[in-house]
C-alpha positions in Angstrom: 0.1 0.0 0.0 1.8 3.4 -1.2 2.0 6.4 1.1 -0.9 8.1 -0.8 -3.2 5.1 -0.6 -2.8 5.1 3.2 -3.3 8.9 3.6 -6.6 8.4 1.6 -7.7 5.5 3.7 -7.3 7.3 6.8 -8.9 10.4 5.7 -11.8 8.3 4.7 -11.9 6.7 8.0 -11.6 10.0 9.7 -14.8 11.5 7.7 -16.6 8.3 8.3 -16.2 8.8 12.2 -17.3 12.6 11.9 -20.1 11.6 10.0 -21.1 9.2 12.4 -20.5 11.5 15.2 -22.6 14.4 13.7 -25.2 12.1 12.9 -25.9 11.1 16.6 -25.4 14.8 17.5 -28.3 15.7 15.0 -30.4 13.0 16.4 -29.9 13.4 20.2 -29.3 17.0 20.2 -30.9 18.6 17.2 -27.8 20.1 16.0 -24.4 19.1 14.4 -21.4 18.2 16.4 -19.6 21.4 15.6 -22.3 23.3 17.3 -21.0 21.7 20.5 -17.3 20.8 19.8 -14.6 22.9 18.4 -12.7 20.8 15.4 -9.9 20.4 17.6 -12.1 18.6 20.2 -13.5 16.5 17.5 -10.0 15.4 16.2 -9.3 14.6 19.6 -12.2 12.4 19.7 -11.0 10.5 16.9 -7.8 10.0 18.1 -9.0 8.5 21.3 -11.3 6.3 19.0 -8.1 5.1 17.2 -6.3 4.2 20.4 -9.3 2.3 22.0 -9.9 0.2 18.9 -13.6 -0.4 19.5 -16.7 0.2 17.0 -17.6 3.8 16.0 -20.9 3.1 17.3 -19.9 2.0 20.8 -17.4 4.8 21.3 -19.8 7.6 20.0 -22.5 6.2 22.4 -20.3 6.1 25.4 -18.9 9.8 24.4 -22.5 11.6 24.0 -23.5 10.1 27.3 -20.6 11.5 28.9 -21.0 15.1 27.2 
């Protein structure tokens, strides 16, 4: 896998995570994730998600309860 392919794959995974997070915020709170969190906070959540190695759904569900 080339460096460019890995970058595209990583970017797609990050966008998928942000889309899933945004969808939950829209459903639970009525506004998108960026109405509540800064872009840096969203990136920190994504980095935490990568470290924990659990499903997006499980990670987001536990994080929304904490917010």
